[in-house]
N, CA, C and O of each residue as an XYZ file, in Angstrom:
400
protein
N       0.833     -1.178      0.000
C       0.000      0.000      0.000
C       0.875      1.236      0.000
O       1.871      1.303      0.720
N       0.501      2.212     -0.807
C       1.209      3.485     -0.864
C       0.221      4.608     -0.619
O      -0.941      4.533     -1.017
N       0.693      5.633      0.029
C      -0.098      6.822      0.258
C       0.602      7.960     -0.474
O       1.716      8.337     -0.109
N      -0.038      8.510     -1.499
C       0.578      9.541     -2.318
C      -0.053     10.885     -1.985
O      -1.266     11.058     -2.104
N       0.770     11.828     -1.570
C       0.285     13.178     -1.301
C       0.063     13.920     -2.612
O       0.950     13.970     -3.464
N      -1.119     14.493     -2.769
C      -1.426     15.277     -3.962
C      -1.882     16.665     -3.527
O      -2.156     16.903     -2.350
N      -1.956     17.561     -4.478
C      -2.346     18.951     -4.210
C      -1.486     19.545     -3.093
O      -1.985     20.190     -2.171
N      -0.173     19.304     -3.208
C       0.819     19.785     -2.251
C       0.507     19.345     -0.825
O       0.655     20.118      0.122
N       0.073     18.091     -0.685
C      -0.161     17.506      0.626
C      -1.541     17.732      1.201
O      -1.832     17.246      2.294
N      -2.403     18.455      0.500
C      -3.751     18.719      1.007
C      -4.593     17.446      0.981
O      -5.382     17.198      1.892
N      -4.421     16.650     -0.060
C      -5.152     15.390     -0.194
C      -4.167     14.239     -0.313
O      -2.998     14.435     -0.646
N      -4.654     13.042     -0.038
C      -3.856     11.832     -0.179
C      -4.590     10.844     -1.055
O      -5.816     10.740     -1.013
N      -3.823     10.121     -1.851
C      -4.368      9.102     -2.735
C      -3.776      7.765     -2.323
O      -2.557      7.592     -2.339
N      -4.631      6.817     -1.953
C      -4.164      5.492     -1.555
C      -4.062      4.597     -2.784
O      -4.966      4.570     -3.620
N      -2.951      3.861     -2.887
C      -2.725      2.946     -3.995
C      -2.353      1.590     -3.403
O      -1.488      1.498     -2.532
N      -3.018      0.537     -3.889
C      -2.735     -0.814     -3.411
C      -2.220     -1.666     -4.563
O      -2.804     -1.678     -5.646
N      -1.126     -2.376     -4.322
C      -0.499     -3.215     -5.336
C      -0.293     -4.623     -4.792
O      -0.213     -4.836     -3.582
N      -0.211     -5.574     -5.709
C      -0.011     -6.980     -5.342
C       1.137     -7.536     -6.190
O       1.129     -7.388     -7.412
N       2.114     -8.167     -5.556
C       3.209     -8.786     -6.306
C       2.650     -9.986     -7.063
O       1.997    -10.854     -6.483
N       2.919    -10.020     -8.387
C       2.403    -11.110     -9.216
C       3.505    -11.983     -9.805
O       3.233    -13.093    -10.261
N       4.759    -11.491     -9.802
C       5.837    -12.289    -10.369
C       7.181    -11.803     -9.838
O       7.441    -10.602     -9.767
N       8.022    -12.752     -9.468
C       9.406    -12.465     -9.111
C      10.257    -13.426     -9.923
O      10.168    -14.642     -9.753
N      11.080    -12.880    -10.802
C      11.941    -13.706    -11.643
C      13.398    -13.447    -11.255
O      13.989    -12.458    -11.692
N      13.985    -14.336    -10.430
C      15.358    -14.103     -9.976
C      16.405    -14.250    -11.090
O      17.496    -13.689    -10.990
N      16.078    -14.991    -12.134
C      17.018    -15.153    -13.246
C      17.107    -13.853    -14.061
O      18.199    -13.349    -14.325
N      15.946    -13.322    -14.454
C      15.914    -12.078    -15.233
C      16.011    -10.833    -14.349
O      16.155     -9.717    -14.849
N      15.932    -11.035    -13.031
C      15.977     -9.940    -12.050
C      14.856     -8.928    -12.295
O      15.084     -7.730    -12.462
N      13.638     -9.468    -12.309
C      12.434     -8.662    -12.548
C      11.418     -8.926    -11.441
O      11.210    -10.069    -11.034
N      10.793     -7.861    -10.965
C       9.662     -7.955    -10.037
C       8.486     -7.280    -10.716
O       8.618     -6.162    -11.212
N       7.324     -7.951    -10.746
C       6.122     -7.368    -11.334
C       5.021     -7.329    -10.284
O       4.880     -8.249     -9.478
N       4.255     -6.265    -10.304
C       3.088     -6.185     -9.430
C       1.966     -5.491    -10.161
O       2.184     -4.691    -11.071
N       0.744     -5.822     -9.733
C      -0.441     -5.274    -10.403
C      -1.288     -4.511     -9.398
O      -1.095     -4.600     -8.185
N      -2.225     -3.763     -9.944
C      -3.185     -3.054     -9.108
C      -4.224     -4.043     -8.618
O      -4.552     -5.003     -9.315
N      -4.739     -3.812     -7.432
C      -5.778     -4.693     -6.908
C      -7.054     -4.529     -7.714
O      -7.331     -3.451     -8.240
N      -7.826     -5.593     -7.807
C      -9.089     -5.547     -8.553
C     -10.052     -4.565     -7.914
O     -10.048     -4.358     -6.701
N     -10.875     -3.966     -8.761
C     -11.892     -3.051     -8.263
C     -11.562     -1.589     -8.490
O     -12.383     -0.717     -8.203
N     -10.369     -1.307     -9.001
C      -9.986      0.076     -9.261
C     -10.502      0.552    -10.610
O     -11.167     -0.191    -11.331
N     -10.194      1.777    -10.938
C     -10.655      2.371    -12.197
C      -9.806      1.930    -13.389
O     -10.200      2.137    -14.537
N      -8.646      1.325    -13.130
C      -7.757      0.927    -14.221
C      -7.214     -0.478    -13.975
O      -7.234     -0.993    -12.858
N      -6.734     -1.070    -15.051
C      -6.003     -2.328    -14.942
C      -4.570     -2.032    -15.375
O      -4.322     -1.112    -16.155
N      -3.653     -2.803    -14.872
C      -2.279     -2.583    -15.279
C      -1.305     -3.255    -14.345
O      -1.675     -3.936    -13.389
N      -0.041     -3.036    -14.662
C       1.000     -3.601    -13.821
C       2.208     -2.680    -13.833
O       2.354     -1.815    -14.696
N       3.053     -2.892    -12.860
C       4.332     -2.212    -12.745
C       5.410     -3.284    -12.886
O       5.222     -4.425    -12.464
N       6.523     -2.911    -13.475
C       7.628     -3.848    -13.626
C       8.922     -3.138    -13.212
O       9.210     -2.027    -13.658
N       9.687     -3.802    -12.356
C      10.981     -3.280    -11.940
C      12.044     -4.259    -12.422
O      12.001     -5.447    -12.102
N      13.004     -3.743    -13.201
C      14.123     -4.548    -13.683
C      15.397     -4.041    -13.021
O      15.604     -2.835    -12.884
N      16.243     -4.972    -12.614
C      17.536     -4.647    -12.029
C      18.610     -5.046    -13.035
O      18.791     -6.227    -13.331
N      19.317     -4.047    -13.554
C      20.312     -4.274    -14.598
C      21.699     -3.913    -14.074
O      21.902     -2.827    -13.531
N      22.639     -4.822    -14.238
C      24.003     -4.548    -13.817
C      24.676     -3.641    -14.839
O      24.681     -3.947    -16.031
N      25.248     -2.518    -14.378
C      25.920     -1.588    -15.284
C      27.425     -1.775    -15.259
O      28.085     -1.608    -16.284
N      27.969     -2.113    -14.120
C      29.370     -2.502    -13.983
C      29.491     -3.331    -12.713
O      28.471     -3.732    -12.152
N      30.671     -3.593    -12.254
C      30.815     -4.511    -11.123
C      30.246     -3.975     -9.815
O      29.970     -4.760     -8.908
N      30.062     -2.655     -9.689
C      29.605     -2.101     -8.412
C      28.271     -1.365     -8.477
O      27.851     -0.776     -7.481
N      27.601     -1.384     -9.619
C      26.378     -0.589     -9.758
C      25.227     -1.411    -10.327
O      25.427     -2.383    -11.056
N      24.025     -0.992     -9.973
C      22.809     -1.583    -10.523
C      21.918     -0.461    -11.028
O      21.682      0.516    -10.318
N      21.430     -0.594    -12.234
C      20.459      0.350    -12.793
C      19.076     -0.238    -12.563
O      18.831     -1.403    -12.873
N      18.169      0.571    -12.018
C      16.798      0.137    -11.764
C      15.894      0.812    -12.789
O      15.860      2.039    -12.890
N      15.160     -0.005    -13.552
C      14.216      0.508    -14.550
C      12.812      0.137    -14.078
O      12.485     -1.042    -13.946
N      11.996      1.142    -13.828
C      10.643      0.943    -13.312
C       9.663      1.425    -14.376
O       9.646      2.605    -14.726
N       8.846      0.502    -14.889
C       7.933      0.804    -15.991
C       6.494      0.551    -15.560
O       6.212     -0.407    -14.840
N       5.580      1.419    -16.006
C       4.149      1.279    -15.733
C       3.400      0.935    -17.013
O       3.661      1.501    -18.074
N       2.474      0.006    -16.895
C       1.554     -0.330    -17.985
C       0.154     -0.204    -17.408
O      -0.166     -0.864    -16.419
N      -0.685      0.631    -18.009
C      -2.018      0.835    -17.457
C      -3.013      1.148    -18.555
O      -2.649      1.616    -19.634
N      -4.274      0.882    -18.259
C      -5.377      1.144    -19.197
C      -6.657      1.261    -18.391
O      -6.911      0.469    -17.484
N      -7.463      2.264    -18.735
C      -8.783      2.407    -18.115
C      -9.808      2.577    -19.231
O      -9.495      2.402    -20.408
N     -11.013      2.913    -18.853
C     -12.066      3.127    -19.847
C     -12.190      4.596    -20.237
O     -13.166      4.998    -20.869
N     -11.190      5.395    -19.854
C     -11.238      6.829    -20.145
C      -9.950      7.266    -20.841
O      -8.866      7.184    -20.262
N     -10.073      7.724    -22.065
C      -8.906      8.214    -22.798
C      -8.312      9.437    -22.104
O      -7.091      9.582    -22.047
N      -9.161     10.316    -21.578
C      -8.696     11.492    -20.848
C      -7.858     11.067    -19.634
O      -6.765     11.592    -19.418
N      -8.365     10.128    -18.855
C      -7.658      9.644    -17.671
C      -6.310      9.032    -18.068
O      -5.292      9.305    -17.431
N      -6.304      8.200    -19.129
C      -5.072      7.533    -19.563
C      -4.046      8.509    -20.122
O      -2.842      8.303    -19.966
N      -4.515      9.573    -20.775
C      -3.610     10.513    -21.425
C      -3.105     11.607    -20.492
O      -1.936     11.986    -20.560
N      -3.976     12.120    -19.620
C      -3.619     13.294    -18.833
C      -3.435     13.038    -17.338
O      -2.527     13.606    -16.730
N      -4.267     12.205    -16.738
C      -4.192     12.023    -15.287
C      -3.194     10.940    -14.876
O      -2.331     11.180    -14.031
N      -3.308      9.753    -15.466
C      -2.495      8.633    -15.016
C      -0.993      8.835    -15.177
O      -0.248      8.456    -14.274
N      -0.501      9.416    -16.285
C       0.955      9.602    -16.357
C       1.501     10.429    -15.181
O       2.548     10.101    -14.623
N       0.805     11.477    -14.818
C       1.235     12.306    -13.685
C       1.214     11.516    -12.380
O       2.191     11.519    -11.631
N       0.098     10.840    -12.109
C      -0.018     10.112    -10.851
C       0.889      8.887    -10.814
O       1.366      8.514     -9.742
N       1.133      8.265    -11.939
C       2.050      7.126    -11.968
C       3.474      7.571    -11.647
O       4.200      6.879    -10.934
N       3.862      8.705    -12.165
C       5.193      9.212    -11.832
C       5.292      9.502    -10.338
O       6.297      9.173     -9.708
N       4.266     10.111     -9.775
C       4.241     10.378     -8.330
C       4.278      9.079     -7.542
O       5.003      8.976     -6.552
N       3.497      8.075     -7.974
C       3.450      6.800     -7.260
C       4.807      6.102     -7.294
O       5.270      5.584     -6.277
N       5.443      6.092     -8.466
C       6.741      5.436     -8.592
C       7.772      6.143     -7.707
O       8.566      5.483     -7.036
N       7.765      7.465     -7.700
C       8.691      8.203     -6.841
C       8.445      7.906     -5.369
O       9.390      7.715     -4.604
N       7.179      7.866     -4.971
C       6.829      7.567     -3.577
C       7.238      6.139     -3.215
O       7.747      5.894     -2.121
N       7.017      5.208     -4.123
C       7.409      3.816     -3.907
C       8.913      3.729     -3.637
O       9.339      3.083     -2.679
N       9.712      4.376     -4.481
C      11.158      4.304     -4.317
C      11.632      5.039     -3.060
O      12.599      4.613     -2.428
N      10.970      6.127     -2.693
C      11.298      6.792     -1.426
C      11.012      5.866     -0.249
O      11.812      5.771      0.682
N       9.861      5.180     -0.294
C       9.519      4.245      0.780
C      10.540      3.122      0.871
O      10.954      2.753      1.970
N      10.956      2.571     -0.271
C      11.947      1.487     -0.274
C      13.293      1.983      0.267
O      13.964      1.272      1.015
N      13.677      3.183     -0.107
C      14.930      3.754      0.395
C      14.859      3.931      1.911
O      15.827      3.637      2.613
N      13.725      4.409      2.421
C      13.563      4.583      3.871
C      13.637      3.247      4.602
O      14.249      3.156      5.667
N      13.018      2.211      4.039
C      13.073      0.884      4.661
C      14.510      0.371      4.688
O      14.970     -0.136      5.711
N      15.214      0.500      3.575
C      16.600      0.026      3.507
C      17.511      0.803      4.457
O      18.374      0.217      5.112
N      17.320      2.104      4.530
C      18.143      2.918      5.431
C      17.855      2.575      6.894
O      18.780      2.498      7.704
N      16.590      2.371      7.235
C      16.228      2.009      8.599
C      16.825      0.665      8.983
O      17.316      0.500     10.100
N      16.788     -0.301      8.066
C      17.364     -1.623      8.332
C      18.872     -1.574      8.455
O      19.447     -2.364      9.203
N      19.528     -0.678      7.749
C      20.992     -0.628      7.780
C      21.517     -0.043      9.091
O      22.694     -0.207      9.412
N      20.654      0.641      9.854
C      21.086      1.223     11.129
C      20.684      0.393     12.336
O      20.864      0.838     13.470
N      20.149     -0.788     12.127
C      19.752     -1.652     13.249
C      20.939     -2.352     13.835
O      20.795     -3.119     14.787
């Protein structure tokens, strides 16, 4: 579950995701939106080795709803916010665990 602040923190948007695939060989994690929302889709995170000490993370969104306006104008903005919030949350979890 993610809580995304919108309208400069005045409102919050709750987003729920479910892990649907973990491929340790290809180093891919996929998750989808829970049923019952306004859109269907999935997120995919790929971990790519760039050199011996670095990993490039590629996070891609695939989504579709019944509204062309929503798909063209609203979802790209909110998906970018959601992905940023997701990665901030993961960074906070990793940092908290590293100081235990």
